[in-house]
N, C-alpha and C positions, 0 to 999 in steps of 0.2 A: 361586807366579806369582795374583797379583788377578784376578779372578770373568774381564773385561773378558778378558783378556790366553787363558785359558782358552777362553771362547767361541769368540774370535775362530780358533786354534788349532783349537777343535771343527770350529769351521765349515770350518776349509781340507780339513778332511783327508777331514771327509764329500764335497764337494767334489769331492775328488780320487777317494775313492770312485766316485761318481755321474759322473763324467769317464773313468775307467782302464772303467767299464762300455757306457759309451754308444759310443768311441773301439775297443775293444776284445772285446769282445762281453761273451757268462756266463763262459765258459772262463777268463779271464782272471783271474779272482776265485776265489779258493779259498772254501772253504763257509762259514769261517770270519768271510771281506767278506761275503758271502752276506747270511747272516747279521744282521750289524751296519746294511747297509744296507736291510735288511726294517723291521729296529726302529726307523732311522730315519724311517719314512716315519707311528709311531706318535709318537715324542716326537722330534720334528725339530731342537732345541737341546739335548739330551741328549749326552753319552760315550754311546756303547752297546759299545765292545768288548771292553770289563771284560765286559758282559755278552753278547754273543756266545759269548766263549771261555768261558764259566761253562755256558750250555746246553749249547753243542758237547760240553762236558767230559760232560755230567749224561747227555746223551739218544746224544752217542754220529754222529752222522750230519744230514745236513742232514734229510733224511727223516723222523727219528726227530725232530728239532726240529718240523719240523712237524706232525707225526703225531702231538705232544702234549695232551698233557688240558691247557684252559686256566689251572685249578686248580694245575695241579703246574709250569705254566710260572710262573705267577706266584711262586711260590716261588722264582723263579730271582734271584739280589740283582742288584735295575735295573732286572728289566723288573716294567710292569705294567699294568691293564687296557688301555689307548692300545696299547703293544706288544702285544700279547694278540690285541686285534682286525687289529691291521696281520697279523702270520701269517700268521690263519686266512683272513682275506680273501684276503692271497692263494690257499692252499690250498683255497676253494672256488675261485674264478678257474681253476687248478688242474683242479679234477676240471671246472667244467664248457664249459673249454676243450674238452679230452680227450676227456667225451661228445659235446660236436658235431663233433667233429671226425670220429668212427667213424662220422657217419649217413650212408645211401646210398651206404658203401662196397664196393666188394666185397670178403667177409669174403679170400677167397683170398692178394689184393696185397696185402692192410691185417692180417694176424693177429694182427704183432706191434704195432700201435696200439691194437688190443681189448685185446690183450693188457697194455698199458703203461695203459693206462684202470683193465683190471679192479684193475692192481698198484695202483695210485694211489690208487682207491674205497677196496678194502679191509684194504688194507695197515698195522700200527699198531691194530686195534679190537681193543677186547677182549672179545668176545662175535664170534659165528659170524652170518655174513650166509649167504645162498644167492642170486646174481643170476643175470641171464635176461638171455643175448643176442639178438635176435630178430632171423631171416635170410628175407629173402623167394625165392621159387624160384629165383631166381638167384643167392642166396646176399650177399646188400645187406646191410647192413645196417639195420630199420629203428626199433630202440630198443631201450633195457634200463631193469630194471631189480629192484628185491631182491625178492626173492617171500617171505623165508623167514629170522626170528630165531632167533638160540638152538640150542641143538648141533641140525649138523646130522645128520637118518639118517633111513631111505623113513618114521617115525612120525611127522615132524615137516616136511620137506616133501612136501606131499600130487596126487600125479599128478594127481586133475582136475582142478588148481589149475591145474597147469602148463598140461594144454591149455586149460583154459578161457583163461587167461589170450594164451596161443599163438593160439586161433584169433582174440581179438579181435581181433590185433593182423596178423590174415590169413598169416602164419608158414612160412611152407615149412619153416625147418629152425632151430636153436636151440645156443648154444654153453650149458652152465654152469658155475657156476664159483663155490666156496667160498672163506672163508678158513681159516686154522688159528692162533689168539690165539700158539701155542706158537710157530708161527716154525719147524714141520717143512710140508717138504712129498711127504714119502711119506705115499699114499692108505694109509687103514687098508681095513680088511675090509667095514666098514660106507661108505667111501665108493665103494666097488669093488660094492658091491651095491644101492645107492641108486640107479650110474650104467644096472648093469644094467635094472633097475626101469623106470625111468624113459626110458631106451633102445628095451623092451619094448610101453613104451604108448606113444612116437611113434609105431613104425613103425606099430601102430593104426591110428592118423589121419595114415599118410602123411606125418609129420613128420622130418626126416633131423636125429638129435642128430647132433654136428657133432663138438664136444669136452668133456671138465668138468676145464678149471682150478683149481688149488688153489694159493690165494697165503701166501705164505710173511711173512715178517718183510724178504726180500731184491728186487732186483729182475728177480729171472725169477722164475718160475711154474712151475709141474706141470704139464704135458699127456699125458691118455691116450690123444692122439691118437699124440701123437710118441712116446712110451711102447708104440706098435700094440694100445695096451689097447682102443681103440675096435674097432678093426679083431675083432680074436677076441670082445667082447662081440656089434658087428651077428653076428656071426658064431653064436655061440647063439645072436642071438635068432629066427634066422633056420629056423634047426633047430627051436625051441619052438615057433616059427606054424609050421609044417608039423609037429607032433607032433598037434597041436592042429584041424589042417586047415583 
């Protein structure tokens, strides 16, 4: 096939993908087609079908491709710096969209949106990070931020810094979250102890620690509240405070 004919055929294929998305929505595209379409934004005149297939095979899923390190992505045959920029830009846009979408929303009515944002922001990271979502007295989301990076323990997440930041945001309640690069969703003994420590410190400042989420490598998070752990931790804190007088 001559180059001119190949380019014409490729252009027609890319246009069909775009039309399919515009007419039928995201659900009409397979993960491979979605990745292919994203790659064409970086190299609009190249055939990206095989590169998309190889990337999906390498990283296992659409989130896996979007979460992949740029240097690793560029090792895929057919993916160059321009394609990587397109993928990273989409990832960045998604994070900003999810972050801004949760602001000012009531957590009790939007807990899934908050979890979705945290999962997207933390899944796939090769190191542990500790994030905090600040809420006002009516549990509307004020903002969120990464408070600590590295192994998450009571020795690396300083309660004093958490309270300092909470006061700065005039927060009446908090959601904390950290990721497990291993992919496991099971809380460790250190995770439980950290939650107890932070819950106790927050209670002295009349700040309610609503939940602790653990992010793995999937589309769901482990919630201390949903598993009844927050209620038992709060009871322990109440008993301890009464003992301290």
